[in-house]
matplotlib code that plots the C-alpha trace (Angstrom):
import matplotlib.pyplot as plt

x = [130.4, 128.7, 125.6, 123.2, 120.2, 119.7, 115.7, 113.1, 111.8, 109.2, 106.7, 106.7, 105.8, 102.7, 101.8, 102.5, 100.5, 96.7, 98.9, 100.1, 97.8, 94.2, 91.4, 93.5, 91.5, 92.4, 90.1, 91.7, 91.7, 93.7, 97.2, 100.4, 101.7, 105.0, 105.9, 109.3, 112.3, 116.0, 118.3, 117.1, 115.0, 111.1, 108.7, 105.4, 102.9, 102.0, 105.5, 106.8, 110.5, 111.3, 115.4, 116.3, 119.3, 120.3, 121.8, 117.8, 116.0, 113.7, 116.2, 114.2, 113.8, 110.4, 110.4, 107.4, 109.1, 106.7, 108.9, 107.5, 110.8, 113.7, 117.4, 120.4, 123.5, 126.9, 128.9, 132.7, 135.5, 133.6, 130.8, 127.7, 124.4, 120.7, 118.4, 114.8, 112.6, 109.5, 106.2, 106.8, 110.2, 112.4, 115.8, 116.2, 119.3, 120.4, 123.4, 123.8, 124.3, 121.5, 117.8, 115.9, 116.0, 114.5, 116.9, 114.9, 116.9, 117.2, 113.9, 111.8, 113.7, 112.6, 114.9, 118.2, 120.8, 124.3, 126.1, 123.6, 120.1, 117.8, 115.8, 112.0, 114.2, 116.4, 119.5, 121.5, 123.2, 125.5, 124.6, 128.0, 128.7, 124.6, 125.7, 125.0, 126.6, 126.7, 127.4, 123.7, 121.1, 117.7, 117.4, 114.3, 115.7, 119.5, 120.7, 124.3, 127.1, 130.3, 132.4, 129.4, 126.5, 123.6, 120.9, 117.5, 117.6, 114.0, 114.5, 114.5, 118.6, 120.0, 123.9, 126.0, 129.4, 132.2, 131.2, 130.4, 127.9, 124.4, 123.2, 119.9, 117.1, 112.9, 110.4, 108.7, 111.6, 108.5, 107.9, 111.1, 110.3, 113.3, 117.1, 120.0, 123.6, 124.3, 128.2, 130.8, 129.9, 126.5, 122.6, 119.2, 116.2, 112.5, 109.6, 106.3, 104.6, 107.1, 109.8, 112.8, 116.3, 119.9, 122.6, 126.2, 128.2, 130.9, 129.0, 128.7, 129.4, 132.0, 131.1, 133.1, 132.7, 129.6, 129.0, 125.5, 125.0, 122.6, 119.9, 118.8, 115.0, 115.3, 111.7, 108.5, 106.3, 108.4, 107.0, 110.0, 113.8, 116.8, 120.8, 122.0, 125.5, 127.9, 126.6, 123.8, 119.8, 117.0, 113.6, 110.9, 107.8, 104.4, 103.3, 105.1, 108.2, 111.6, 114.6, 118.3, 119.6, 123.4, 125.5, 125.4, 127.6, 126.7, 130.1, 131.0, 128.0, 127.1, 123.6, 121.6, 119.4, 117.3, 118.4, 118.0, 114.5, 114.8, 113.1, 110.3, 109.4, 105.8, 103.1, 105.9, 105.3, 108.7, 111.8, 115.9, 118.5, 118.7, 121.7, 120.2, 119.3, 115.5, 115.7, 118.2, 117.4, 118.5, 120.3, 122.2, 125.6, 127.5, 124.1, 124.7, 122.8, 119.7, 121.1, 119.4, 120.4, 121.4, 124.5, 124.1, 121.9, 118.9, 115.5, 113.2, 110.2, 107.1, 104.0, 100.8, 99.5, 101.1, 103.3, 107.0, 108.9, 113.0, 113.4, 116.5, 117.7, 114.3, 112.0, 110.5, 111.1, 107.9, 108.5, 106.3, 104.9, 105.3, 101.8, 100.2, 99.9, 98.8, 98.0, 99.4, 98.2, 99.8, 98.9, 101.9, 99.7, 96.9, 95.6, 96.0, 94.5, 92.3, 94.2, 96.8, 98.0, 98.4, 100.2, 98.9, 100.9, 99.9, 102.4, 101.5, 103.8, 104.3, 104.5, 108.5, 108.9, 108.7, 107.4, 106.4, 104.8, 102.0, 101.7, 97.8, 98.0, 98.7, 96.3, 93.0, 91.8, 88.5, 87.3, 84.2, 83.6, 85.4, 84.3, 86.8, 89.7, 89.9, 92.4, 95.1, 96.4, 99.7, 97.7, 98.2, 94.8, 93.7, 92.0, 89.3, 87.1, 87.1, 86.1, 87.1, 87.4, 88.1, 90.6, 90.1, 93.3, 92.2, 94.4, 95.2, 91.9, 93.1, 92.0, 92.8, 91.0, 92.6, 90.7, 92.6, 91.1, 91.2, 91.4, 90.8, 94.3, 93.3, 90.1, 86.9, 85.3, 81.6, 80.4, 77.8, 76.6, 72.5, 70.3, 72.5, 72.3, 75.5, 75.0, 77.6, 78.4, 76.6, 79.2, 82.6, 81.5, 79.8, 82.4, 85.2, 83.1, 84.1, 79.8, 79.6, 77.3, 74.9, 73.1, 69.8, 68.9, 65.2, 64.5, 67.4, 68.0, 71.3, 71.9, 74.7, 75.8, 78.0, 78.7, 75.2, 73.4, 71.5, 70.5, 68.6, 68.9, 66.5, 66.6, 64.3, 62.9, 63.2, 63.6, 65.5, 65.6, 67.8, 67.5, 63.9, 62.5, 61.9, 63.8, 63.2, 66.0, 66.3, 66.8, 65.6, 68.5, 69.8, 72.2, 74.9, 76.8, 75.8, 76.8, 74.2, 74.5, 72.5, 72.0, 75.3, 73.0, 71.7, 75.3, 74.8, 71.5, 71.6, 75.2, 76.7, 78.8, 80.2, 79.4, 81.4, 81.6, 83.9, 82.8, 86.4, 87.7, 83.9, 84.6, 82.6, 84.4, 82.9, 83.8, 83.4, 84.4, 88.3, 88.3, 87.9, 87.0, 86.8, 84.9, 86.0, 83.4, 84.3, 85.1, 87.8, 90.7, 91.2, 90.6, 93.2, 95.6, 95.3, 95.4, 98.6, 100.0, 99.3, 100.7, 102.9, 99.5, 100.1, 102.9, 100.1, 100.1, 103.6, 106.0, 109.8, 112.6, 114.7, 118.6, 120.4, 117.9, 117.8, 119.2, 116.4, 116.4, 118.2, 115.7, 112.7, 109.5, 107.7, 104.8, 103.5, 100.5, 100.6, 102.6, 102.2, 102.0, 104.2, 104.0, 105.1, 106.1, 107.5, 106.4, 107.0, 106.5, 104.8, 105.6, 103.8, 106.4, 105.0, 104.2, 102.2, 104.6, 104.4, 108.0, 108.2, 110.8, 112.7, 110.9, 111.5, 110.6, 108.7, 111.2, 113.2, 109.9, 110.3, 114.0, 114.5, 111.7, 113.8, 116.9, 118.0, 120.5, 118.2, 114.5, 114.4, 111.4, 111.8, 112.1, 116.2, 115.3, 113.5, 115.3, 118.6, 119.0, 121.9, 123.2, 121.6, 126.1, 125.8, 123.1, 123.8, 127.7, 125.1, 123.1, 126.2, 127.6, 130.5, 132.0, 134.5, 136.8, 134.2, 131.5, 129.7, 129.5, 126.2, 127.0, 129.4, 126.9, 123.7, 126.8, 128.8, 126.8, 127.8, 131.8, 133.4, 134.9, 136.3, 139.1, 139.5, 141.9, 141.4, 144.2, 143.2, 140.4, 141.0, 139.2, 140.6, 138.2, 138.4, 136.1, 137.7, 135.3, 137.3, 140.9, 139.2, 139.7, 138.2, 139.6, 137.0, 138.7, 136.0, 133.5, 134.7, 136.4, 140.1, 141.5, 140.5, 143.1, 143.4]
y = [215.8, 216.7, 215.3, 217.6, 217.1, 214.4, 213.5, 214.4, 212.0, 210.0, 211.5, 215.0, 213.3, 211.8, 215.5, 217.0, 214.5, 216.2, 219.0, 217.1, 215.9, 217.7, 216.2, 212.9, 209.8, 206.4, 205.2, 203.0, 204.9, 207.3, 207.5, 207.2, 210.8, 211.5, 210.9, 211.9, 212.9, 212.3, 213.2, 211.7, 209.0, 209.4, 207.9, 206.9, 207.1, 203.5, 202.4, 202.5, 203.7, 205.3, 205.5, 207.6, 205.3, 207.3, 203.7, 202.4, 202.1, 205.4, 206.7, 205.0, 202.3, 201.0, 198.6, 198.6, 196.9, 198.7, 201.5, 203.9, 206.8, 207.1, 208.8, 209.3, 209.3, 208.5, 204.9, 204.6, 203.3, 205.9, 203.6, 205.6, 203.8, 204.7, 203.0, 203.4, 201.8, 199.9, 199.8, 196.9, 198.6, 196.2, 198.1, 198.7, 199.4, 199.6, 201.8, 203.3, 199.8, 197.4, 197.9, 198.1, 195.2, 194.3, 193.2, 191.2, 190.5, 194.2, 195.4, 197.8, 200.9, 204.3, 206.4, 206.2, 208.8, 209.1, 205.8, 204.5, 203.7, 204.1, 201.2, 201.8, 199.9, 203.0, 201.2, 202.2, 200.4, 200.5, 200.3, 198.9, 196.1, 195.7, 195.6, 197.7, 201.0, 199.1, 202.9, 204.7, 203.4, 204.4, 207.1, 208.7, 210.6, 210.7, 213.2, 212.4, 214.4, 213.6, 214.0, 214.5, 212.8, 214.5, 212.5, 212.6, 210.2, 209.0, 211.1, 214.4, 214.6, 216.3, 215.3, 216.6, 214.3, 216.9, 217.0, 214.9, 217.0, 217.6, 220.6, 221.2, 218.8, 218.7, 217.4, 215.4, 213.6, 212.8, 216.6, 217.1, 216.3, 217.2, 217.1, 218.6, 219.0, 222.6, 222.0, 219.9, 222.3, 223.3, 221.3, 222.6, 220.8, 221.6, 220.5, 220.0, 223.7, 224.9, 226.0, 226.1, 225.5, 226.4, 225.3, 226.6, 224.1, 226.7, 229.4, 227.8, 228.9, 226.5, 226.3, 223.9, 220.9, 221.9, 223.1, 225.1, 226.0, 228.8, 227.2, 229.9, 230.2, 230.6, 230.6, 229.5, 229.4, 226.8, 223.6, 221.6, 222.0, 220.9, 221.3, 223.5, 223.6, 224.6, 226.8, 227.1, 225.8, 226.0, 226.3, 226.3, 228.4, 227.6, 230.8, 228.9, 231.1, 229.1, 231.2, 230.2, 231.0, 231.2, 233.0, 236.3, 238.6, 241.9, 243.4, 240.9, 239.1, 235.7, 234.7, 232.2, 234.5, 233.9, 236.3, 235.4, 234.6, 232.2, 234.9, 233.6, 230.4, 230.3, 228.3, 225.4, 222.7, 221.5, 222.8, 221.2, 222.0, 219.9, 218.7, 216.3, 216.5, 216.5, 220.1, 219.9, 220.9, 218.0, 221.2, 222.6, 222.4, 219.9, 219.4, 222.8, 223.2, 225.8, 227.8, 230.5, 234.0, 232.8, 230.7, 228.7, 226.2, 224.9, 223.9, 221.4, 222.8, 220.5, 222.5, 222.4, 221.1, 218.0, 219.0, 218.8, 221.8, 222.3, 225.9, 227.7, 231.2, 232.6, 229.7, 226.4, 223.2, 220.8, 217.6, 215.3, 212.2, 209.1, 208.3, 205.8, 207.5, 204.7, 200.7, 198.3, 195.2, 192.1, 188.6, 186.0, 185.3, 187.2, 184.8, 181.7, 178.1, 176.2, 174.2, 176.6, 178.2, 182.1, 184.4, 187.9, 191.1, 194.2, 197.4, 200.2, 203.6, 206.1, 209.9, 209.9, 207.0, 203.5, 200.4, 198.1, 195.0, 194.3, 190.6, 189.3, 190.4, 194.1, 194.1, 192.3, 190.5, 189.9, 187.7, 188.6, 184.9, 182.7, 179.6, 180.8, 181.1, 179.9, 180.6, 177.8, 177.7, 178.7, 181.9, 181.4, 181.2, 177.9, 178.5, 176.5, 177.5, 179.9, 183.2, 186.3, 187.1, 190.5, 190.7, 193.9, 194.3, 196.7, 198.5, 201.6, 203.2, 202.5, 199.9, 198.5, 195.8, 194.0, 191.0, 187.7, 185.8, 182.1, 180.1, 176.1, 175.0, 171.6, 171.2, 169.2, 166.3, 165.9, 169.0, 167.5, 170.0, 168.5, 170.7, 173.6, 173.4, 172.9, 170.6, 170.2, 167.8, 169.2, 167.4, 168.3, 172.4, 173.4, 172.2, 173.9, 176.4, 176.4, 174.7, 171.9, 169.3, 166.7, 164.1, 163.5, 160.3, 160.0, 163.0, 162.4, 165.8, 167.8, 170.4, 173.3, 175.5, 178.6, 181.1, 182.2, 180.9, 177.5, 175.7, 172.3, 170.8, 167.5, 165.0, 165.0, 168.5, 171.5, 173.7, 174.3, 176.6, 179.2, 180.9, 178.5, 180.8, 178.1, 178.9, 177.5, 175.3, 175.2, 171.8, 169.9, 167.8, 164.4, 162.0, 161.7, 158.4, 158.2, 161.5, 164.0, 167.1, 170.5, 173.7, 175.7, 179.0, 178.4, 180.1, 182.9, 183.5, 183.4, 183.2, 186.0, 184.1, 184.2, 181.4, 180.6, 177.4, 176.3, 174.6, 174.3, 172.4, 171.5, 172.9, 175.2, 178.0, 179.9, 183.0, 184.3, 187.6, 187.1, 183.8, 180.6, 177.3, 175.2, 171.8, 170.0, 167.0, 163.4, 164.9, 167.1, 165.6, 163.8, 167.5, 169.2, 166.1, 167.3, 170.3, 169.9, 167.5, 169.4, 168.3, 165.4, 164.1, 162.7, 160.8, 158.3, 155.0, 155.5, 152.3, 152.6, 150.1, 150.0, 151.5, 152.9, 154.3, 153.2, 149.0, 148.2, 145.6, 146.4, 146.3, 145.1, 146.5, 149.3, 151.6, 155.2, 154.4, 157.7, 160.9, 161.6, 165.8, 165.6, 169.1, 172.4, 171.7, 168.0, 164.7, 161.2, 158.7, 155.5, 152.7, 149.0, 146.1, 143.5, 141.1, 144.1, 145.0, 148.4, 150.7, 154.3, 156.9, 159.3, 162.1, 165.0, 168.4, 169.0, 169.3, 166.4, 164.2, 164.6, 164.7, 161.4, 159.6, 161.2, 160.5, 156.8, 156.6, 155.9, 154.8, 153.6, 154.4, 151.1, 147.3, 146.8, 142.9, 143.7, 146.1, 144.4, 140.5, 139.6, 136.7, 135.8, 136.3, 139.2, 140.9, 139.3, 141.4, 144.4, 144.2, 143.5, 147.2, 145.3, 145.1, 142.7, 142.4, 142.5, 144.0, 146.7, 150.3, 149.9, 147.2, 149.2, 152.2, 150.4, 149.4, 152.1, 154.6, 157.7, 158.6, 161.6, 162.2, 160.4, 160.8, 158.6, 157.8, 156.8, 154.8, 153.8, 151.0, 151.1, 153.3, 153.4, 155.0, 155.6, 156.5, 157.4, 156.5, 158.5, 156.9, 153.9, 154.1, 151.6, 151.2, 149.9, 148.7, 149.4, 149.2, 146.6, 146.4, 145.4, 146.8, 147.5, 149.6, 152.4]
z = [122.1, 125.6, 126.8, 128.4, 130.2, 133.3, 132.6, 135.7, 137.7, 136.8, 139.2, 137.4, 134.2, 136.3, 137.4, 134.2, 132.6, 132.3, 131.1, 128.1, 126.7, 127.3, 126.0, 124.7, 124.7, 125.1, 121.8, 119.3, 116.8, 118.0, 117.0, 119.5, 121.0, 121.5, 125.1, 125.5, 123.3, 123.8, 121.0, 117.8, 120.1, 120.4, 122.8, 122.3, 124.5, 123.5, 125.0, 121.1, 120.5, 117.7, 116.2, 113.8, 112.0, 108.8, 107.2, 107.8, 104.9, 105.6, 107.9, 111.2, 113.4, 115.2, 118.4, 120.7, 124.0, 126.2, 127.6, 129.8, 130.0, 127.9, 128.5, 127.0, 129.2, 128.1, 129.4, 130.3, 127.6, 125.7, 124.4, 124.1, 125.2, 125.7, 128.2, 129.4, 131.6, 130.6, 132.2, 134.5, 136.1, 133.8, 132.4, 128.8, 126.4, 123.2, 121.6, 117.7, 116.3, 117.9, 119.0, 122.5, 124.4, 127.7, 130.9, 132.5, 135.5, 136.2, 137.3, 139.9, 138.3, 139.4, 136.9, 135.4, 135.9, 134.3, 134.9, 137.4, 138.4, 141.1, 141.9, 144.2, 147.4, 147.5, 146.3, 143.0, 140.4, 138.0, 134.6, 133.6, 135.4, 137.0, 140.7, 143.5, 145.0, 148.8, 149.9, 148.1, 150.3, 150.8, 148.1, 146.7, 143.9, 142.3, 139.8, 138.4, 136.1, 134.5, 138.3, 140.4, 142.2, 144.4, 145.4, 148.3, 151.1, 152.3, 155.5, 153.0, 153.5, 150.3, 149.3, 147.0, 146.4, 146.8, 150.3, 153.4, 155.1, 154.3, 152.2, 152.7, 154.0, 153.7, 155.9, 153.2, 150.4, 148.2, 147.9, 145.9, 142.9, 140.5, 141.6, 139.1, 139.4, 138.3, 138.9, 140.5, 143.5, 143.1, 142.9, 142.5, 143.4, 143.3, 144.8, 144.0, 144.5, 141.9, 144.8, 142.9, 145.4, 144.7, 146.8, 146.6, 148.3, 148.2, 150.3, 153.9, 157.4, 159.7, 163.0, 165.9, 163.0, 161.8, 158.2, 157.4, 153.9, 152.8, 150.1, 148.0, 146.7, 142.8, 141.9, 143.3, 140.0, 138.4, 136.4, 135.0, 135.7, 133.5, 133.6, 130.9, 131.3, 134.0, 136.6, 134.9, 135.2, 132.8, 133.9, 132.7, 134.6, 135.0, 132.4, 129.7, 129.6, 130.0, 131.7, 132.0, 135.4, 136.8, 139.4, 139.7, 142.0, 143.6, 145.2, 146.7, 147.0, 145.1, 144.4, 141.8, 139.7, 136.6, 134.2, 130.7, 129.4, 126.3, 123.3, 121.6, 123.6, 124.7, 126.1, 127.3, 129.6, 129.6, 127.7, 128.0, 126.1, 122.6, 120.7, 118.7, 114.4, 114.2, 113.4, 110.9, 107.1, 105.0, 102.3, 105.3, 104.9, 106.4, 108.6, 110.7, 113.6, 113.7, 116.8, 118.9, 120.1, 123.6, 123.6, 120.4, 121.7, 120.4, 122.7, 122.3, 123.9, 125.2, 124.2, 126.9, 123.6, 124.0, 120.9, 120.5, 118.9, 118.6, 119.3, 117.1, 115.4, 115.4, 113.8, 115.2, 114.0, 114.6, 115.9, 114.2, 115.5, 113.5, 112.2, 109.7, 106.3, 104.2, 103.9, 101.2, 101.1, 98.6, 97.9, 96.9, 93.6, 92.4, 89.9, 91.3, 90.5, 93.1, 95.6, 95.6, 98.9, 98.8, 101.8, 102.3, 103.3, 104.7, 105.1, 106.9, 105.7, 108.1, 107.4, 108.2, 105.2, 107.5, 106.4, 108.9, 107.6, 110.3, 112.1, 112.2, 115.6, 114.1, 111.2, 110.1, 106.8, 105.8, 103.0, 101.6, 100.1, 102.5, 100.4, 97.8, 99.9, 103.7, 105.7, 107.4, 110.7, 109.3, 108.3, 104.7, 102.2, 100.3, 97.0, 97.0, 94.0, 91.0, 90.8, 92.2, 96.3, 97.6, 100.5, 102.7, 105.4, 108.1, 110.5, 112.8, 111.3, 107.7, 104.8, 101.5, 99.2, 96.7, 94.3, 93.6, 90.9, 90.8, 88.0, 87.8, 86.9, 84.8, 82.3, 83.7, 81.8, 81.3, 79.1, 76.4, 73.6, 72.6, 70.3, 71.0, 74.5, 76.4, 79.7, 82.2, 85.5, 89.0, 91.0, 89.3, 88.4, 91.7, 93.9, 91.7, 92.0, 95.7, 96.3, 98.7, 96.7, 98.6, 97.2, 98.5, 97.0, 98.0, 95.7, 93.4, 93.7, 94.6, 97.1, 96.5, 98.6, 97.5, 100.5, 101.0, 98.2, 98.4, 94.9, 94.3, 90.8, 90.5, 88.2, 85.3, 86.4, 83.8, 87.5, 90.4, 92.8, 94.2, 97.9, 98.0, 94.8, 91.8, 88.3, 84.7, 83.3, 79.8, 79.5, 82.7, 85.0, 83.4, 83.0, 80.2, 81.0, 84.4, 85.6, 86.5, 84.4, 84.1, 81.1, 81.4, 80.8, 84.5, 85.4, 83.5, 84.7, 88.4, 89.6, 87.3, 85.2, 81.5, 79.6, 75.8, 74.1, 71.7, 69.0, 67.5, 70.3, 71.7, 75.2, 77.4, 79.2, 82.2, 84.2, 87.9, 87.3, 86.1, 87.2, 84.4, 84.4, 81.3, 81.1, 78.3, 76.0, 74.9, 71.7, 73.1, 73.6, 70.6, 69.0, 70.9, 70.1, 66.1, 66.4, 68.2, 65.7, 62.7, 59.9, 61.8, 62.0, 58.1, 59.3, 61.0, 59.4, 57.1, 57.3, 57.5, 58.4, 60.8, 59.9, 63.0, 65.5, 69.5, 69.3, 67.8, 65.5, 61.8, 58.7, 60.9, 59.8, 61.8, 61.0, 62.5, 64.6, 66.5, 67.2, 70.8, 71.7, 75.5, 76.2, 75.1, 71.2, 71.5, 70.9, 71.0, 67.7, 68.2, 66.4, 65.6, 64.6, 62.1, 65.5, 66.9, 69.3, 70.3, 70.1, 71.5, 70.3, 72.7, 73.3, 70.5, 69.2, 66.3, 63.7, 64.4, 64.3, 60.5, 60.2, 61.8, 59.9, 56.4, 57.6, 55.9, 58.7, 60.8, 58.9, 55.2, 54.0, 51.5, 52.5, 52.0, 51.7, 48.0, 46.9, 46.8, 46.6, 48.4, 50.4, 54.2, 54.9, 53.5, 55.3, 58.6, 58.1, 57.5, 60.2, 62.6, 61.0, 59.8, 56.3, 54.5, 51.0, 48.8, 49.6, 47.0, 47.9, 48.2, 50.9, 52.7, 52.7, 54.5, 56.8, 57.9, 56.4, 54.1, 54.4, 56.2, 53.1, 49.6, 47.0, 43.9, 41.4, 37.5, 35.9, 32.5, 33.6, 36.6, 39.0, 43.0, 45.7, 49.1, 51.6, 55.0, 58.1, 60.9, 61.1, 59.3, 55.2, 52.7, 49.3, 46.6, 43.0, 40.4, 43.2, 45.1, 49.0, 48.0, 51.5, 54.4, 56.7, 59.5]

ax = plt.figure().add_subplot(projection="3d")
ax.plot(x, y, z, "-o")
ax.set_aspect("equal")
plt.show()
């Protein structure tokens, strides 16, 4: 598709900047506004470039490379590129599959047009090769088309590549603020007074080697000009109207006139032909463009109030500047344990659906209780204490607050219930709540600092101070097994905590908001153990004789001394031998504890030496898991265990039994082993 619209030079934007943004403030809470539109790309006045990308999640991509101008152009070999200039005069480039990047090796750039860019030193360079065009120097303004080039020299000469002669000349080159190619054989320029001059290179006099052209003043009240196709010039007048100019004939006389006013356009600062898709309706068949009544063309209009509109088919579509519509804040863990490290993510949502994750520089976080959450050097936050912390993110005038509720991962110890008053250890409890605890040995007092709250507890006293104010305690601070303790209801009365004594487990649960900590008493571990053991506790104290288990000595007596919970619903069985040696089973589930102890193959519930009066040689054979001719069924059973299958034949007074153990067979005749074979 043909790309229409060689851009105006930067000076015209500077000249009209007051017009673009009347009353604009640089206050931080003012959202960026659109500075320029090229096809589907928006340049914001803060240097941000917005790209319309259908494959992106929201349909847009955003990059801030500090751009001051953007351009749409074409490159050789049908490789389409867009370009821009940074605020430092560096070249910015991107294409349909890449994001804008800054080429810092190319700088001091004044403008980009077609396949070239003009530097402030008057040199012209190729966009494709990044090499200087030696034939073009001392240039103040440049315009290019598909086959032609026009330029203004610093001396005020105006040239067109179609001819070698000077097309026109002005006294001051800086007075020309816009230069356009109307066709391959004509050009137009506008000066800083609003005068537009058209030069037809086919209209000249030739006299003795000298060529004289006839520049024609088209209008004197222009605000902006733009090429609009072959032999057409689009002029935005100072009165805010837009006109199309083209060559006209009166008999044999040819002139260039503004012949057609574009209906409906008023209050315009700048009007350009538009071929992008920002005005396309999603439900239009094949994204069919809205067209105006003039040549099927859409028009991009910068209004005097700074807004941008696309006109077509009698309707107007406003190009909405991307603006922040909301803010979200999430935590990697909203219910962490003390000691955990968490990260926060701030995401801005824009009115076009784009979502942007903010860095620490772009969004700020405020923690209402920094003694509970402390920022680390890498931007993460470490959880220091139990309780609720409110975290507020602020960006672009928006804010979002979430709550992180921290609890203590492991239980504390040292709780004691004396006559209905639960006492808790000072140091461990207050440190777990994010406080710092120091001991004043001279006064035997503990000074606690929790954010802005200062607490003083003194050994032997039934009063405490909170921020300098004396408060009564339900029991005096005392020592419990050498550790200073205080009454738990102090937390409820002075810190807003909720305290709950569990009489079954003998633990105190302290809740600060949604965060909790638990302090166990000295009795708690044994109580919890018995609760976990359940009916398995009834096995403790029972004796067994090892048969086949973990290579332990066969037929040795062992006594269950404990059933240890090891996490989940798993246990270790602890045994003691006759000699006092401790043995532990493998970790096993609750159900397998009783299966192991109840299976005679692993453990016997009786003393086999007392039950069977066999010779020592027989016992040695059985203990070695061997069998021999002459052994009884009971002896084979004790040595090898139950067979996988059996068969029996009875003949007269002879009974033959065959026990199968895999590939081995044992033959009993009247209950005695008479044959062993494989």
